[in-house]
N, C-alpha and C positions, 0 to 999 in steps of 0.2 A: 452147158456156159464153161467158161471161164473164169468172170468176173461175177456183176452182180446184173440184173437186167435194171436197164436207168428209168426212174420214179417218173409216173408222171406226168409231173410236170418238167423235166428235163425232155420226156416224149413231144408236149407239147413247146418248150422251145424248141426241138428238132425236127418238129414234123413238117421241114421242105426240105433238109435232109434224108427222112423217113420216106418221102417221095422219091425223091432220086433213089435212094436205095430200093427200093420194089418196081424202078423203071426197070433200074439193073439186071432185074430180074424177069421180064417185062407183065411184070401184074400188075395192070390196069388200075381205079379206082374202086370198078365195078365190084372185079376179082377178087381184090381186097375187101373190099363189103360181104360176099359171095365165102369166102376163107373168114375171116370174122364169124359168120352167124352157121355156117357151115362144118367148115374144119377148125374147131378150137386151136385142138392140140397142135394142126400148122400153122394159126397165126400163134402160139406163143414162141413158138422155135424163129420166126424169123424176127420175132422182137427179141428173143434170143440172141441170136445173130448180130441182128444191127445193135443188140447194146456190146454186143464182145469187140463188132469192130469203134463204135464212141471209144471204149477206155483204151482199146489198144492204139491209138490212134493219139488221144491224151497223155498214157502213159510211155508213152514213144518219148515226149515230149518230156517228160518232166528232168530235172536236175537235181530240185532241191525238195525238202517237209520242214515242218515244225509240227510240233504236237506239246501243246501245255498242257499242265497238268498245274493244281494247289500251289507247290512246292518242286516245278521239276520244269523245266526247259530242251527237248531235244531237238536237235537241230538237224538237218540230215545234207550229205551232200553225194548225189548219184552221181558216180562217173563212170565208163563202160566196165571195167570191170571189180569193183569196191561201192560199198554203202561206208561215207566217212557221221561219224555222228562228232557232235561235241555236244555237252552236255551240263547243264548248268544245273542246281542243286541247291537251295535255300533251305535250311535247318532251323530257322526264325519258326517256331509254332503262330505266328503274330503274324505272319506277313502272307497274301495270298496272290501270287501275280498274274493271277486270273482277273484281277483286277483292277483299275486304272491305279490307284494307289499301289499296289503293291509291288505293281511292275516299275511304275516310280521308285518306291522305295530299291526294287534292284537298282537300279539304274544307278541312283547314286551310292550303294554300298556292295558294288561289286567285288571291293578287295575287301570284304567287312568278312570274319572269319566264318560264320555262318552260311558261305557261302561259294560254293563247290566247283570247280570244272574241269568239266575231264574229259578226255577223246576217244576212240576207237573207232575201230574199222572193220569190217568184215568183206567178205569174198560175197561178189553174188555170184546167183547159184547159177544154174544152165538156164532158166529165164527169168530174164533180167526184171520186166514187165509185173511179174505174180510177189519179185518181191515188195518192188515198192506196192502193188497196192494192198498185199499186205498189210502194209507197211499205214494208209490208206480206211483201209479198214476197222485199224485202231483207234481214228481221232486225228492221222495228221491231215495238212493241208498244204496240199499245194503254192509254193510259192515261187520268188524273184532271187532269192537266197541273200536278202540285202543282211539278215540281220545273220548270217552266216557266218558271212564276210567280214562282220563287226567282228563280232567275238573269233574267226581263226584271226584276227591281225594282235587281241588280244593276247591269243594265244603262245603266237612264233614271239609274239613279246617276254612272252616269258620266262 
């Protein structure tokens, strides 16, 4: 398995896709029930293969990720060759940017001395999707990139 098995809830949401997946392998509903009962290892392998296919499809489309912690925001833009980072760090101990109040404080105090914005870039390895999945496993969420674009304009103006 290359990524991670989908959760039970994710499998339930993708029930139709999973049925189609089994059909592409000429596995009928009755055969699937038999496999689950009599060949649990084979069933596990099928679940893993399906999970990897779904992850691969999702990760192929990822362009932006965001990761928030109490005092930092990591904004990632994924290109063909690089992962570009804009990071925002708040050194004001009284501010937790994961809360509505803390985030609001950040919005009005971006130029405060306790706020540092920095950028970085690194080459993508030979397996782009694995690089992205590693960030997702660490808590990054896939986004449309609005926040990245906002901070990119700020950084370019400096």
